[in-house]
C-alpha positions as CSV (number, residue, x, y, z in Angstrom):
1,M,0.0,0.0,0.0
2,D,1.4,3.4,-0.9
3,L,1.4,6.2,1.7
4,A,-1.2,8.3,0.0
5,T,-3.6,5.4,0.1
6,K,-2.6,4.6,3.7
7,Y,-3.5,8.2,4.8
8,A,-6.4,8.9,2.5
9,R,-9.8,9.7,4.1
10,K,-13.3,9.4,2.6
11,P,-14.1,12.9,1.2
12,V,-16.8,14.9,2.8
13,W,-18.6,16.8,0.0
14,P,-20.7,19.9,0.7
15,A,-24.5,19.6,0.2
16,R,-24.4,22.1,-2.7
17,R,-22.1,21.9,-5.7
18,E,-22.0,25.7,-5.7
19,A,-20.0,25.6,-2.5
20,C,-17.1,24.0,-4.5
21,C,-14.5,25.6,-6.8
22,L,-12.1,23.7,-9.0
23,L,-8.8,25.7,-9.0
24,V,-6.6,24.7,-12.0
25,I,-3.0,25.6,-10.9
26,D,-0.3,26.7,-13.3
27,M,-1.0,24.6,-16.3
28,Q,1.6,26.5,-18.3
29,Q,4.0,25.8,-21.2
30,F,6.9,26.5,-18.9
31,F,6.4,23.2,-17.1
32,G,6.6,21.3,-20.4
33,E,6.2,17.5,-20.1
34,T,4.9,17.8,-16.6
35,S,1.9,19.9,-17.6
36,A,1.4,17.9,-20.8
37,S,1.3,14.6,-18.8
38,V,-1.8,15.7,-16.9
39,A,-3.5,17.9,-19.6
40,A,-6.1,15.3,-20.4
41,P,-7.1,14.5,-16.8
42,V,-7.2,18.2,-15.9
43,R,-9.4,18.9,-18.9
44,A,-11.7,16.0,-17.7
45,C,-12.0,17.7,-14.3
46,V,-12.7,21.1,-15.9
47,E,-15.4,19.7,-18.2
48,A,-17.1,17.7,-15.4
49,C,-17.1,20.7,-13.1
50,R,-18.5,23.0,-15.8
51,R,-21.3,20.5,-16.6
52,A,-22.2,20.3,-12.9
53,G,-22.2,24.0,-12.3
54,V,-19.1,23.9,-10.1
55,R,-17.2,27.1,-10.4
56,V,-13.8,26.8,-12.2
57,A,-10.9,29.2,-11.8
58,F,-7.2,29.2,-12.8
59,T,-3.9,30.4,-11.6
60,Q,-1.1,31.6,-13.8
61,H,2.4,32.0,-12.3
62,G,4.6,34.8,-13.7
63,H,7.1,37.5,-13.0
64,E,7.5,41.0,-14.6
65,D,11.1,41.3,-13.6
66,T,12.6,38.3,-11.7
67,A,15.3,40.4,-10.1
68,R,12.6,42.7,-8.7
69,D,9.7,40.4,-8.0
70,G,11.2,37.0,-7.9
71,G,11.7,37.0,-4.1
72,M,13.0,33.7,-2.7
73,L,12.0,31.8,-5.8
74,A,14.7,33.8,-7.7
75,E,17.3,32.8,-5.2
76,F,16.2,29.1,-5.1
77,W,15.6,28.4,-8.8
78,S,17.8,29.1,-11.8
79,E,14.9,30.0,-14.1
80,L,11.5,31.5,-13.4
81,V,8.3,32.0,-15.5
82,V,8.3,35.5,-17.0
83,R,4.9,37.1,-17.9
84,G,4.3,37.4,-21.7
85,T,6.8,34.7,-22.7
86,P,5.7,31.5,-24.5
87,G,6.4,29.6,-21.2
88,W,3.9,31.8,-19.4
89,R,1.0,30.7,-21.7
90,L,-1.5,28.1,-20.5
91,V,-1.2,24.7,-22.3
92,D,-3.5,24.0,-25.2
93,G,-6.9,22.8,-24.3
94,V,-6.8,24.0,-20.7
95,A,-8.0,27.5,-20.7
96,P,-10.6,29.6,-18.8
97,G,-14.1,29.9,-20.2
98,G,-16.0,33.2,-20.5
99,D,-16.4,34.3,-16.9
100,E,-13.8,32.0,-15.3
101,Q,-11.3,34.0,-13.3
102,V,-7.5,33.7,-13.6
103,F,-5.5,34.6,-10.5
104,H,-2.0,35.8,-11.4
105,K,0.6,34.8,-8.8
106,K,4.3,35.2,-8.1
107,T,4.9,32.4,-5.6
108,Y,3.8,28.9,-4.7
109,S,0.5,29.7,-2.8
110,A,-2.4,30.8,-4.9
111,F,-3.5,32.9,-1.9
112,C,-0.4,35.0,-1.6
113,G,-0.6,38.3,-3.3
114,T,-4.0,37.5,-5.0
115,Q,-7.7,38.1,-4.3
116,L,-8.4,34.3,-4.2
117,Q,-9.6,34.1,-0.6
118,E,-11.9,37.2,-1.1
119,R,-13.4,35.8,-4.3
120,L,-14.0,32.3,-2.8
121,R,-15.8,33.9,0.2
122,E,-17.8,36.1,-2.2
123,W,-18.8,33.0,-4.2
124,G,-19.8,31.1,-1.1
125,V,-17.1,28.5,-1.6
126,D,-16.1,26.3,1.3
127,T,-14.5,23.4,-0.7
128,L,-11.4,24.0,-3.0
129,I,-10.6,21.3,-5.5
130,L,-7.0,21.4,-6.8
131,A,-5.6,20.1,-10.1
132,G,-2.5,21.1,-12.1
133,V,1.2,21.4,-11.4
134,L,3.5,21.1,-9.5
135,T,2.2,18.7,-6.9
136,N,5.0,19.3,-4.3
137,C,5.2,23.1,-4.9
138,C,2.2,25.1,-5.8
139,I,-0.5,22.4,-5.3
140,E,0.8,21.4,-1.8
141,T,1.4,25.0,-0.7
142,T,-2.0,26.1,-1.9
143,A,-3.6,23.1,-0.2
144,R,-2.0,23.8,3.1
145,D,-2.7,27.5,2.9
146,A,-6.4,26.8,2.0
147,F,-6.8,24.4,4.9
148,C,-5.3,27.0,7.4
149,R,-7.8,29.5,6.0
150,G,-10.7,27.2,6.8
151,F,-11.4,25.7,3.4
152,R,-12.1,22.0,2.8
153,V,-9.4,20.8,0.4
154,V,-9.7,18.1,-2.3
155,V,-6.7,17.2,-4.4
156,V,-7.2,15.2,-7.6
157,P,-4.0,13.0,-7.6
158,D,-4.2,11.8,-11.2
159,A,-4.7,15.4,-12.4
160,T,-1.6,16.7,-10.6
161,A,2.0,16.1,-11.5
162,T,5.6,17.1,-10.7
163,S,8.9,16.4,-12.2
164,D,9.7,13.4,-10.0
165,R,7.5,10.4,-9.1
166,E,8.9,10.1,-5.5
167,L,8.2,13.8,-4.9
168,H,4.7,13.4,-6.3
169,A,4.0,10.4,-4.0
170,A,5.5,12.0,-0.9
171,S,3.5,15.2,-1.5
172,L,0.2,13.4,-1.9
173,A,0.9,11.3,1.2
174,G,1.7,14.4,3.2
175,M,-1.4,16.2,2.1
176,A,-3.6,13.1,2.7
177,F,-2.2,12.8,6.2
178,S,-2.8,16.4,7.2
179,V,-4.9,18.7,5.0
180,A,-6.6,17.2,1.9
181,Y,-9.0,14.6,0.6
182,L,-7.5,12.7,-2.4
183,V,-10.2,12.2,-5.0
184,P,-9.3,10.7,-8.4
185,V,-10.7,12.1,-11.6
186,R,-13.4,9.4,-12.0
187,E,-14.7,10.0,-8.5
188,L,-14.8,13.8,-9.1
189,Q,-16.7,13.1,-12.3
190,H,-19.1,10.9,-10.3
191,F,-19.7,13.7,-7.7
192,A,-20.2,16.3,-10.5
193,D,-22.6,14.1,-12.5
194,A,-24.6,12.8,-9.5
């Protein structure tokens, strides 16, 4: 038994689908094969949530000037996502629809320096569903931050990825142990279509 399975809990879904929001995190060209590897399952999540009336929102990571706004990421990583470059663009087929909001961020947490928490509260959301990349960086940091802010957190493990399988597995196990329900794509589709 893997650790994520060992620590997984049965999800507690809200009574109303409108209390949920799928947040698609950083599905950008910059992350190359990692984004590409989960593009189809992320699309499946987006489509299921749209069909069910579950709100869908996106994050897009990017810096104007990495020397000025890169913060600790600039110290830690040799290359960062720069706004307006090809790497900053969302991958094909995973894009916001008409009124779906994109939260532009400059660090791992989707809450830091954005209006995400305010919008979720305005929308009446108490359950945040996470899909996208990178599992051990932006997904996990956002999950922990959301939990600490009082949101129920659901992570879709087969619609998240990182550059290393061991990091992916360790991150999922850590989240399952402490802050998130792990719900595979097929289970999310079942909830959305019920």
